[in-house]
SERO-4910 file (N, C-alpha, C, O; in steps of 0.05 Angstrom, whole numbers):
BEGIN
 pado doro    nc1    nc2    nc3   cac1   cac2   cac3    cc1    cc2    cc3    oc1    oc2    oc3
  Met    A   -486    158    269   -476    133    256   -469    139    227   -484    150    212
  Lys    A   -445    130    219   -436    134    192   -451    117    173   -458     94    179
  Gln    A   -457    127    149   -468    110    127   -446     91    119   -423     99    117
  Ile    A   -453     66    114   -433     46    107   -435     38     77   -456     30     67
  Tyr    A   -413     41     62   -412     34     35   -390     13     30   -368     15     42
  Phe    A   -396     -7     14   -376    -27      6   -369    -24    -22   -387    -22    -39
  Ile    A   -344    -23    -29   -336    -25    -58   -321    -50    -62   -299    -53    -51
  Ile    A   -332    -68    -77   -322    -95    -81   -310   -100   -107   -322    -94   -128
  Asn    A   -286   -110   -108   -273   -118   -134   -277   -148   -137   -262   -164   -126
  Pro    A   -297   -157   -151   -303   -186   -153   -282   -202   -167   -282   -227   -165
  Lys    A   -265   -189   -181   -243   -203   -196   -218   -206   -179   -199   -220   -187
  Ala    A   -216   -194   -156   -192   -196   -140   -188   -224   -131   -207   -240   -127
  Gly    A   -163   -231   -127   -157   -259   -119   -166   -280   -138   -175   -301   -130
  Asn    A   -165   -273   -164   -173   -291   -185   -203   -298   -182   -211   -321   -188
  Gly    A   -219   -279   -173   -248   -284   -171   -256   -293   -144   -280   -295   -138
  His    A   -238   -300   -126   -243   -310   -100   -257   -288    -83   -272   -294    -65
  Cys    A   -251   -263    -89   -262   -240    -74   -294   -240    -75   -307   -232    -56
  Phe    A   -304   -250    -98   -333   -250   -100   -345   -270    -81   -367   -265    -70
  Lys    A   -332   -292    -76   -341   -312    -56   -339   -300    -29   -357   -304    -12
  Ile    A   -317   -285    -24   -313   -272      1   -337   -253      8   -348   -254     30
  Trp    A   -344   -238    -13   -365   -219     -9   -392   -233     -1   -407   -223     16
  Arg    A   -397   -255    -13   -423   -270     -7   -423   -277     23   -444   -275     36
  His    A   -401   -286     33   -399   -292     62   -404   -267     79   -418   -269     99
  Ile    A   -390   -245     72   -393   -220     85   -423   -210     84   -434   -201    104
  Glu    A   -434   -212     61   -461   -204     56   -481   -218     75   -499   -206     87
  Ala    A   -477   -244     77   -494   -261     94   -491   -252    124   -511   -249    138
  Leu    A   -468   -247    132   -463   -238    160   -476   -211    165   -488   -206    186
  Leu    A   -473   -192    145   -486   -166    148   -516   -167    151   -528   -153    167
  Lys    A   -527   -184    135   -557   -188    137   -566   -201    162   -586   -194    174
  Ala    A   -550   -221    171   -557   -234    196   -555   -214    219   -572   -216    238
  Glu    A   -537   -196    219   -533   -177    240   -550   -151    235   -548   -132    251
  Gln    A   -566   -151    214   -584   -129    207   -569   -103    205   -578    -82    216
  Ile    A   -545   -103    192   -530    -80    188   -537    -68    162   -537    -81    141
  Ser    A   -544    -41    162   -552    -27    137   -527    -19    122   -508     -8    134
  Tyr    A   -528    -23     96   -505    -16     78   -513    -13     50   -535    -20     43
  Leu    A   -495     -2     33   -498     -2      5   -473    -15     -7   -451    -11      4
  Ala    A   -476    -31    -28   -453    -44    -41   -451    -38    -71   -472    -36    -85
  Phe    A   -427    -35    -80   -422    -27   -107   -399    -46   -117   -379    -50   -104
  Phe    A   -402    -57   -142   -381    -75   -153   -366    -60   -175   -378    -45   -191
  Thr    A   -340    -64   -175   -323    -52   -196   -326    -69   -222   -331    -93   -221
  Glu    A   -324    -56   -244   -327    -71   -269   -303    -68   -288   -301    -82   -308
  Tyr    A   -284    -51   -281   -260    -47   -298   -239    -33   -281   -246    -22   -260
  Pro    A   -214    -33   -290   -192    -20   -275   -198     10   -273   -205     22   -293
  Gly    A   -195     21   -250   -200     49   -245   -229     55   -235   -235     77   -227
  His    A   -246     35   -237   -275     39   -230   -278     44   -200   -295     60   -191
  Ala    A   -261     31   -184   -263     36   -154   -259     64   -148   -273     75   -130
  Lys    A   -240     77   -160   -235    105   -156   -260    122   -163   -267    140   -148
  Ile    A   -272    117   -185   -295    132   -194   -318    128   -175   -332    147   -168
  Leu    A   -322    103   -166   -345     97   -148   -340    112   -121   -358    125   -110
  Ala    A   -315    111   -111   -309    123    -85   -313    154    -87   -323    166    -68
  Ser    A   -305    165   -109   -308    193   -114   -337    202   -114   -345    223   -104
  Gln    A   -353    186   -127   -382    191   -130   -396    189   -102   -413    205    -96
  Ile    A   -388    169    -87   -400    165    -61   -392    189    -43   -409    200    -29
  Ala    A   -367    197    -45   -357    220    -30   -373    246    -35   -378    263    -18
  Ala    A   -379    248    -61   -392    274    -69   -423    273    -66   -436    293    -71
  Ser    A   -434    249    -58   -463    246    -59   -479    264    -39   -500    274    -45
  Asn    A   -467    268    -15   -479    287      5   -458    293     25   -435    285     21
  Asn    A   -465    308     45   -445    319     64   -444    302     90   -430    310    109
  Asp    A   -457    280     90   -458    263    115   -432    248    118   -418    242     99
  Leu    A   -426    240    142   -403    224    149   -408    196    137   -430    186    137
  Lys    A   -386    185    126   -390    159    112   -366    141    119   -344    151    126
  Leu    A   -370    115    118   -351     95    119   -350     80     93   -370     68     85
  Ile    A   -328     80     79   -325     66     54   -306     42     59   -283     47     68
  Ile    A   -315     18     54   -298     -6     59   -292    -18     32   -309    -25     17
  Ala    A   -266    -20     27   -256    -32      3   -253    -62      8   -241    -70     27
  Val    A   -265    -77    -11   -263   -107     -9   -249   -117    -34   -260   -117    -56
  Gly    A   -224   -124    -30   -207   -133    -54   -178   -134    -45   -172   -141    -22
  Gly    A   -161   -127    -63   -133   -128    -60   -122    -99    -54   -137    -80    -50
  Asp    A    -95    -97    -53    -83    -70    -49    -89    -51    -72    -90    -27    -68
  Gly    A    -93    -62    -96    -99    -45   -119   -127    -32   -115   -131     -9   -122
  Thr    A   -146    -48   -103   -172    -37    -98   -171    -15    -76   -183      5    -79
  Met    A   -156    -20    -56   -152      0    -34   -139     25    -47   -147     47    -42
  His    A   -119     21    -64   -106     44    -75   -126     61    -92   -126     85    -91
  Glu    A   -142     49   -107   -162     64   -124   -182     77   -105   -188    101   -110
  Val    A   -193     64    -86   -213     77    -68   -200    100    -54   -212    121    -53
  Met    A   -176     97    -43   -163    119    -30   -159    143    -48   -163    165    -39
  Asn    A   -152    138    -73   -148    160    -92   -175    174    -98   -175    198   -106
  Gly    A   -196    161    -94   -222    173   -100   -233    191    -78   -251    207    -82
  Ile    A   -222    186    -52   -233    201    -29   -212    218    -15   -219    230      5
  Val    A   -188    218    -25   -165    229     -8   -170    259     -2   -158    269     18
  Ser    A   -185    273    -17   -189    301    -11   -214    306      6   -221    329     12
  Asn    A   -229    285     14   -252    288     28   -249    279     58   -243    256     64
  His    A   -252    299     76   -245    293    104   -269    282    121   -267    278    145
  Lys    A   -292    277    107   -316    267    123   -318    237    118   -339    226    124
  Ile    A   -297    224    107   -299    197    100   -278    181    116   -254    189    117
  Thr    A   -286    159    127   -268    140    140   -265    116    122   -284    108    109
  Leu    A   -241    105    120   -236     83    101   -229     57    117   -214     57    136
  Gly    A   -243     35    107   -237      9    118   -229    -11     97   -231     -5     73
  Phe    A   -220    -33    105   -209    -52     85   -215    -81     94   -211    -88    118
  Ile    A   -225    -97     75   -227   -126     79   -212   -140     58   -219   -138     34
  Pro    A   -191   -155     66   -172   -167     46   -186   -189     29   -199   -206     39
  Gly    A   -183   -186      2   -193   -206    -16   -176   -211    -39   -183   -225    -58
  Gly    A   -152   -199    -38   -133   -201    -61   -110   -221    -55   -113   -237    -37
  Ser    A    -89   -219    -69    -66   -238    -67    -45   -226    -49    -33   -242    -33
  Gly    A    -39   -200    -50    -18   -189    -34    -28   -180     -7    -17   -190     13
  Asn    A    -48   -163     -5    -60   -154     19    -39   -142     39    -40   -148     63
  Asp    A    -22   -125     29     -1   -113     47    -14    -92     65     -4    -88     87
  Phe    A    -36    -79     56    -49    -59     73    -59    -73     99    -55    -62    120
  Ser    A    -71    -97     96    -81   -110    120    -57   -119    140    -61   -120    164
  Arg    A    -34   -125    128    -11   -130    145     -2   -105    159      0   -105    184
  Gly    A      2    -85    144     14    -60    156     -6    -46    175      3    -32    193
  Phe    A    -31    -50    172    -51    -36    188    -65    -55    207    -85    -48    219
  Gln    A    -54    -79    209    -63    -98    228    -93   -105    227   -108   -105    247
  Ile    A   -101   -110    202   -128   -121    197   -126   -150    192   -108   -159    177
  Pro    A   -142   -167    205   -140   -196    201   -140   -205    172   -155   -193    156
  Ser    A   -125   -225    165   -125   -235    138   -149   -250    132   -157   -251    108
  Asp    A   -164   -261    151   -190   -274    147   -211   -253    143   -215   -236    160
  Pro    A   -225   -253    120   -244   -231    115   -266   -228    135   -274   -206    142
  Ile    A   -277   -250    146   -299   -248    165   -288   -235    192   -301   -218    204
  Glu    A   -265   -244    199   -252   -232    223   -246   -202    219   -249   -186    238
  Ala    A   -239   -195    194   -233   -167    188   -259   -151    189   -258   -128    199
  Leu    A   -282   -162    181   -307   -148    182   -314   -144    212   -323   -123    219
  Lys    A   -310   -165    228   -316   -162    257   -300   -140    270   -310   -124    286
  Val    A   -274   -139    263   -256   -117    273   -267    -90    264   -267    -71    281
  Ile    A   -275    -88    239   -285    -62    228   -311    -54    244   -314    -31    252
  Met    A   -328    -73    247   -353    -67    262   -348    -58    291   -363    -42    302
  Arg    A   -326    -68    303   -319    -57    330   -307    -30    328   -312    -12    345
  Leu    A   -289    -26    308   -275     -1    306   -293     22    297   -288     45    302
  Ile    A   -314     15    284   -332     36    272   -345     54    294   -353     76    289
  Lys    A   -345     43    318   -355     57    341   -336     78    352   -343     95    369
  Lys    A   -311     78    342   -291     97    350   -284    115    327   -293    111    304
  Glu    A   -270    135    332   -260    153    311   -239    138    294   -225    121    304
  Gly    A   -239    144    269   -218    133    252   -190    144    260   -188    166    272
  His    A   -169    129    252   -142    137    259   -131    153    235   -131    144    212
  Ser    A   -122    177    241   -111    194    220    -83    186    211    -65    186    228
  Ile    A    -80    180    186    -54    171    176    -44    189    154    -60    204    142
  Asp    A    -18    187    148     -6    202    128    -11    189    100    -16    165     99
  Thr    A     -9    203     79    -10    192     51     13    206     36     25    226     44
  Gly    A     18    194     12     38    206     -6     26    216    -31      8    203    -43
  Lys    A     35    240    -40     26    251    -65     48    250    -85     69    262    -81
  Ile    A     45    236   -108     65    233   -128     57    251   -152     34    250   -161
  Val    A     76    267   -162     72    282   -186     92    273   -206    116    275   -200
  Leu    A     84    262   -228    101    251   -248    110    274   -267    101    296   -266
  Gly    A    128    266   -286    139    286   -305    117    297   -324    120    319   -335
  Asp    A     96    281   -327     75    290   -344     54    307   -329     32    314   -339
  His    A     61    314   -304     44    330   -285     18    316   -275      1    328   -264
  Ser    A     17    290   -280     -6    274   -269      0    270   -240     23    267   -232
  Glu    A    -22    269   -223    -20    266   -195    -32    240   -186    -53    232   -195
  His    A    -19    227   -167    -28    201   -156    -21    201   -126     -2    213   -117
  Tyr    A    -36    186   -112    -33    184    -82    -27    154    -76    -37    136    -90
  Phe    A    -11    150    -55     -7    121    -46    -11    122    -16     -8    142     -2
  Ile    A    -18     98     -6    -23     94     22     -3     75     36      3     77     60
  Asn    A      7     56     21     26     36     30     55     46     23     70     53     41
  Asn    A     61     47     -2     88     54    -10     88     59    -42     69     53    -56
  Met    A    111     71    -51    115     72    -79    142     64    -85    159     62    -67
  Gly    A    148     58   -111    174     50   -117    181     58   -146    164     61   -163
  Ala    A    208     61   -151    217     66   -179    241     48   -184    260     48   -169
  Gly    A    239     34   -206    261     17   -214    252    -13   -215    230    -20   -224
  Phe    A    269    -30   -206    266    -59   -209    239    -69   -197    224    -84   -209
  Asp    A    234    -59   -172    209    -68   -159    184    -59   -174    165    -74   -175
  Ala    A    184    -35   -185    162    -26   -202    159    -42   -227    136    -49   -235
  Leu    A    182    -49   -239    181    -67   -262    168    -94   -255    150   -103   -270
  Ile    A    175   -105   -233    164   -131   -224    134   -127   -220    118   -144   -229
  Ser    A    125   -107   -207     96   -102   -202     82   -100   -227     60   -112   -230
  Tyr    A     94    -85   -248     81    -83   -274     79   -110   -287     58   -116   -298
  Glu    A    100   -125   -287     99   -153   -300     79   -170   -287     65   -185   -300
  Val    A     78   -169   -260     58   -187   -246     30   -181   -253     15   -199   -259
  Asn    A     23   -155   -253     -4   -146   -259    -13   -150   -288    -36   -152   -294
  Gln    A      7   -151   -306      0   -155   -334     -1   -185   -342    -12   -191   -363
  Ser    A     10   -203   -326     13   -231   -334    -11   -247   -325    -21   -243   -303
  Pro    A    -20   -266   -342    -41   -286   -334    -30   -305   -314    -46   -319   -301
  Ile    A     -4   -307   -311      8   -326   -291      0   -319   -263      0   -336   -246
  Lys    A     -7   -293   -258    -15   -284   -231    -41   -299   -224    -44   -308   -201
  Ala    A    -60   -302   -243    -85   -316   -238    -79   -346   -230    -93   -358   -213
  Leu    A    -59   -358   -243    -52   -386   -238    -41   -389   -210    -50   -407   -195
  Phe    A    -24   -371   -202    -13   -372   -175    -35   -368   -154    -35   -380   -133
  Asn    A    -54   -350   -160    -76   -345   -142    -94   -369   -140   -104   -375   -118
  Lys    A    -98   -382   -161   -114   -407   -163   -101   -428   -145   -115   -443   -132
  Leu    A    -75   -430   -145    -60   -450   -129    -55   -440   -101    -40   -452    -86
  Leu    A    -68   -417    -94    -64   -406    -67    -36   -398    -61    -27   -400    -38
  Met    A    -21   -391    -81      7   -383    -79     13   -355    -90     33   -351   -102
  Gly    A     -6   -337    -85     -6   -311    -96     19   -296    -89     29   -280   -105
  Arg    A     30   -299    -65     54   -284    -55     79   -293    -72     98   -278    -75
  Leu    A     78   -317    -83    102   -327    -97    104   -317   -125    124   -321   -139
  Val    A     83   -304   -135     85   -293   -162    105   -272   -165    117   -269   -186
  Tyr    A    109   -256   -143    129   -235   -144    158   -247   -145    175   -237   -160
  Val    A    162   -269   -130    186   -283   -131    193   -295   -159    215   -294   -168
  Tyr    A    171   -305   -171    174   -317   -198    184   -296   -218    202   -301   -234
  Phe    A    172   -272   -217    180   -251   -237    208   -239   -229    223   -230   -246
  Leu    A    212   -238   -204    239   -228   -195    261   -246   -208    281   -235   -219
  Leu    A    258   -272   -206    278   -290   -217    278   -288   -248    299   -292   -260
  Lys    A    256   -282   -259    254   -280   -289    268   -254   -299    279   -255   -321
  Lys    A    268   -232   -284    276   -207   -294    304   -199   -282    316   -180   -292
  Val    A    313   -212   -262    337   -203   -248    363   -203   -266    382   -188   -261
  Phe    A    363   -221   -285    389   -223   -302    387   -206   -327    405   -205   -343
  Thr    A    364   -191   -331    363   -173   -356    358   -144   -347    361   -127   -364
  Phe    A    352   -138   -322    346   -111   -315    371    -93   -317    393   -102   -309
  Lys    A    368    -69   -327    390    -50   -329    388    -30   -307    369    -15   -305
  Thr    A    408    -30   -290    410    -10   -269    416     18   -280    423     22   -303
  Ser    A    412     39   -263    416     66   -273    425     84   -249    421     78   -226
  Thr    A    438    107   -257    445    127   -236    421    141   -228    404    149   -245
  Ile    A    418    145   -201    394    159   -191    403    186   -177    421    186   -161
  Asp    A    389    207   -185    392    232   -170    369    234   -150    346    237   -158
  Leu    A    374    232   -125    354    231   -105    356    256    -87    377    263    -76
  Ser    A    334    270    -83    333    292    -65    313    287    -42    290    281    -48
  Ile    A    322    289    -17    305    284      6    306    310     23    327    316     34
  Asp    A    283    324     25    281    348     40    303    368     32    315    381     50
  Gly    A    308    370      6    328    389     -3    357    380     -4    374    393    -15
  Lys    A    363    357      9    390    347      9    392    326    -14    376    308    -17
  Lys    A    413    330    -31    416    314    -55    435    291    -52    455    293    -37
  His    A    429    268    -64    445    245    -63    446    233    -91    427    235   -107
  Ile    A    470    222    -98    473    208   -125    480    180   -120    499    175   -105
  Phe    A    466    161   -131    471    133   -127    477    120   -155    460    122   -173
  Glu    A    500    108   -159    506     94   -183    495     66   -182    491     54   -161
  Gln    A    490     55   -207    481     28   -210    458     21   -191    459      1   -177
  Thr    A    438     37   -192    414     34   -173    395     14   -184    389     14   -208
  Trp    A    385     -4   -168    364    -23   -175    338    -11   -170    321    -12   -188
  Phe    A    333      0   -147    307     13   -141    309     31   -118    327     29   -102
  Val    A    288     49   -116    284     65    -93    255     61    -86    237     63   -102
  Thr    A    250     57    -60    222     55    -49    218     77    -28    236     86    -14
  Val    A    193     86    -27    186    106     -7    161     93      8    140     88     -4
  Ser    A    165     89     33    145     73     47    130     88     70    142    105     84
  Asn    A    105     82     71     88     94     93     82     74    114     73     81    136
  Gln    A     86     48    109     83     26    127    103      4    119    115      6     98
  Pro    A    108    -17    135    130    -34    131    128    -52    105    149    -58     93
  Tyr    A    105    -61     97    102    -83     78     96    -75     50     83    -55     44
  Tyr    A    108    -91     30     99    -90      4    106   -116    -11    120   -134     -1
  Gly    A     96   -118    -35    102   -142    -52     93   -169    -40    106   -189    -45
  Gly    A     71   -168    -25     60   -193    -15     74   -203     11     78   -227     15
  Gly    A     81   -184     28     93   -191     54    122   -185     58    133   -192     79
  Met    A    135   -173     39    163   -165     42    164   -141     61    149   -122     57
  Lys    A    181   -142     81    183   -121    101    204   -101     92    226   -101    103
  Ile    A    197    -85     72    216    -67     60    225    -45     77    248    -36     74
  Ala    A    208    -35     95    214    -13    113    206    -20    142    185    -12    151
  Pro    A    223    -35    156    215    -45    181    207    -25    202    190    -32    219
  Glu    A    217     -1    200    211     20    220    189     40    211    183     59    225
  Ala    A    178     36    187    158     55    177    133     55    194    122     35    202
  Glu    A    124     80    199     98     85    214     80    102    197     90    123    186
  Pro    A     55     96    193     39    112    175     28    137    186     13    152    173
  Asp    A     36    144    212     25    168    224     47    185    238     42    200    257
  Asp    A     72    182    230     94    196    243    103    220    228    122    234    236
  Gly    A     89    227    206     98    250    190    124    247    175    136    267    166
  Leu    A    133    223    171    157    218    155    154    192    138    140    173    145
  Phe    A    166    193    114    169    169     98    195    156    104    214    168    113
  Asp    A    195    130     99    220    114    102    229    107     73    215     93     58
  Ile    A    253    117     66    263    113     38    285     92     39    302     92     56
  Thr    A    283     74     20    302     52     16    315     53    -11    300     55    -31
  Val    A    341     53    -13    356     53    -38    373     28    -40    389     23    -21
  Val    A    371     12    -61    388    -11    -66    404     -6    -90    393      0   -111
  His    A    432     -7    -87    449      1   -109    476    -14   -107    482    -26    -87
  Glu    A    490    -13   -129    517    -25   -132    521    -53   -119    539    -57   -102
  Leu    A    503    -71   -125    507    -99   -118    502   -118   -142    488   -111   -160
  Ser    A    514   -141   -140    513   -160   -162    485   -172   -164    469   -169   -145
  Arg    A    479   -184   -186    452   -196   -191    448   -219   -170    426   -223   -159
  Ile    A    468   -235   -165    466   -257   -146    461   -246   -119    444   -256   -105
  Lys    A    475   -225   -111    472   -214    -84    445   -201    -81    434   -200    -59
  Leu    A    435   -191   -103    407   -180   -102    387   -200    -93    368   -194    -78
  Leu    A    390   -225   -102    373   -246    -94    374   -251    -64    354   -258    -52
  Leu    A    398   -249    -52    401   -253    -25    388   -230    -10    377   -233     12
  Val    A    390   -205    -21    376   -182     -8    347   -186     -8    334   -181     13
  Phe    A    335   -196    -30    307   -200    -32    297   -222    -14    275   -220     -3
  Ile    A    313   -242    -10    305   -263      9    304   -252     37    286   -259     53
  Ser    A    324   -234     43    324   -223     70    302   -202     75    296   -196     98
  Val    A    290   -192     54    269   -172     56    246   -182     72    233   -166     86
  Phe    A    239   -207     69    216   -219     83    219   -217    113    199   -218    127
  Trp    A    243   -214    123    247   -211    152    256   -184    159    262   -178    182
  Gly    A    259   -166    140    268   -139    143    299   -137    149    308   -117    161
  Lys    A    314   -157    141    342   -158    147    359   -146    125    383   -143    128
  His    A    347   -139    103    362   -128     80    376   -101     87    396    -94     74
  Ile    A    365    -87    108    377    -61    115    404    -64    126    418    -44    129
  Tyr    A    414    -88    132    441    -91    143    462    -95    120    486    -95    126
  Phe    A    454    -98     95    471    -99     72    483    -71     68    469    -51     71
  Lys    A    509    -69     62    521    -42     59    511    -30     32    513     -5     29
  Glu    A    500    -45     14    490    -33    -10    461    -24     -8    450    -14    -27
  Val    A    450    -25     16    424    -15     21    425      8     39    435      6     61
  Lys    A    414     31     29    415     57     45    387     64     52    368     61     37
  Thr    A    384     73     76    357     82     86    357    111     96    376    121    107
  Phe    A    335    123     92    332    152     99    304    156    109    287    138    107
  Lys    A    299    179    121    272    189    127    268    216    116    287    232    115
  Gly    A    244    223    108    239    249     97    211    254     90    193    237     92
  Arg    A    205    279     80    177    287     74    174    294     45    152    289     34
  Val    A    194    307     33    193    315      5    215    302     -9    238    305     -2
  Ile    A    208    286    -31    228    270    -44    225    274    -75    202    277    -85
  Ser    A    248    275    -88    247    275   -117    266    254   -127    287    249   -115
  Ile    A    258    241   -148    274    219   -160    277    223   -189    258    224   -204
  His    A    302    225   -198    308    227   -227    328    204   -233    347    201   -218
  Ser    A    323    189   -255    339    168   -262    351    175   -291    337    185   -308
  His    A    377    168   -294    389    173   -321    377    157   -343    376    165   -366
  Asp    A    367    133   -336    351    117   -355    323    115   -342    321    114   -318
  Ser    A    302    115   -360    275    115   -349    269     91   -333    275     68   -341
  Phe    A    257     95   -310    249     73   -291    219     72   -289    205     93   -288
  Tyr    A    209     47   -288    181     43   -281    175     54   -253    192     55   -236
  Val    A    150     63   -249    141     74   -224    115     61   -216     96     58   -232
  His    A    113     52   -190     88     41   -181     80     55   -156     96     66   -141
  Gly    A     53     56   -151     42     65   -125     25     43   -114      5     35   -127
  Asp    A     30     33    -90     16     11    -77     14    -13    -98     -6    -27    -99
  Gly    A     35    -17   -113     37    -39   -131     24    -36   -158     24    -54   -174
  Glu    A     12    -12   -162     -2     -6   -188     16     11   -205     27     31   -195
  His    A     19      5   -230     36     20   -249     23     48   -252     -1     52   -257
  Leu    A     42     68   -249     33     95   -251     45    109   -275     33    127   -286
  Gly    A     70    101   -282     84    114   -305    115    110   -302    124     89   -295
  Phe    A    129    133   -307    157    130   -307    171    155   -293    158    176   -290
  Thr    A    196    151   -284    212    174   -273    215    195   -296    215    188   -320
  Pro    A    218    220   -288    223    231   -261    197    236   -245    175    233   -256
  Leu    A    199    242   -219    176    247   -202    184    261   -177    207    262   -170
  Thr    A    164    274   -164    167    285   -138    145    273   -120    124    265   -129
  Ile    A    151    272    -94    133    260    -74    131    281    -51    151    291    -41
  Asn    A    107    286    -42    102    302    -19     85    288      1     64    277     -7
  Leu    A     93    287     26     78    275     47     54    292     54     57    317     58
  Gln    A     30    280     56      6    293     64      1    284     93     -8    262     97
  Gln    A      6    300    112      6    290    140    -23    288    150    -39    307    146
  Lys    A    -28    264    162    -54    257    173    -77    266    154    -96    279    162
  Ala    A    -74    257    129    -94    266    108   -118    248    106   -138    255     93
  Leu    A   -116    223    118   -136    204    112   -143    190    140   -126    183    156
  Ser    A   -170    185    143   -179    171    166   -185    142    159   -200    136    141
  Val    A   -172    123    174   -175     95    168   -183     80    194   -176     88    217
  Leu    A   -196     58    190   -202     39    213   -178     19    214   -174      4    195
  Thr    A   -163     20    236   -140      4    239   -135     -3    268   -142     13    285
  Arg    A   -124    -26    273   -115    -33    300    -87    -24    305    -77    -27    328
  Arg    A    -73    -13    285    -45     -5    289    -44     20    304    -57     40    298
  Val    A    -28     19    326    -21     43    341      8     46    344     22     26    349
  Arg    A     19     69    340     48     73    341     60     64    368     48     70    389
  Lys    A     81     51    368     94     42    392    101     64    412    100     61    436
  Glu    A    108     87    400    114    109    418     88    118    433     91    127    456
  Ile    A     64    116    422     40    123    435     35    103    458     28    111    480
  Val    A     38     78    452     34     57    472     54     61    496     46     61    520
  Asp    A     78     66    489     98     70    510     92     94    527     97     94    551
  Leu    A     81    115    515     74    140    529     50    134    547     51    143    570
  Lys    A     30    118    539      7    112    556     16     96    578      7    100    601
  Glu    A     35     76    574     44     59    595     60     75    616     58     71    640
  Arg    A     76     95    606     91    113    624     72    129    641     76    131    666
  Asp    A     51    140    628     32    156    644     17    140    665     12    149    687
  Ser    A     10    114    657     -3     96    675     14     90    700      5     90    722
  Asn    A     40     86    694     59     81    717     63    105    734     66    102    759
  Asp    A     62    129    721     65    153    738     42    157    756     45    168    778
  Cys    A     18    148    748     -6    151    764     -5    133    789    -18    138    809
  His    A     11    111    786     15     93    809     38    102    827     44     90    847
***
């Protein structure tokens, strides 16, 4: 049986996550489940806690992040090099794109129940992304990363007290839309030099580039509809050479994954990516500000074990075919 550790961000969801934890704690005690819990106290603390737990001994462990995508991002960065740890997630933030992409229930109690069922099985091995910025700093992402307009929006959202107001009104997903409308008429596009597995591309008047490991980002936007976190490939999306008004149409369509049909949206798949912009672009990983372009990204295949109900469609199809063959 794995040792169970919880890393809780009590400030996630404008403090709502602390209330979520109290409900989870009561259920754990009622079910007499043994665990240890740690609370984050400042940005970056979840990474430190996860790293310390990972290094504490050589036993198999389950670390469950309770918070938003930022909490999950930090915890993942703290354990990504340790292969004896399985990672779980209970949503308590405003975006919760990890729970969407990895099919974890949005209700925290239901998420805990799913985790308690999945813990009896082996974790699912998924890919991660390693980002190296121009200052040689290294960062990992589990959902996606972006450079350009979307990274600027993420930065503004996380810096603004308005995010807390939207969360308080239970409209956390709309905060991204608010800042999009605020920044769309002042953002300066740039020429992007993009390399994917050695093949070079140049895009003029680029708004942003995203590299996705699963479909969702920005609080439910389906930026990469075909992305699979265990297929050994990233899904790359480039938005360029469109007007500011048309960009709004593109972003509206992103919630349904229909933006890929605009001619100004280009999609690729690849494992090794480099991004250079003629003007400096903001960079985010899982919605967290990391720095600025240039950067390189390398896919780390099946580098992380997670508890998820998500199974690749190809695997399901194969099982169904094998079952039919037996009959």
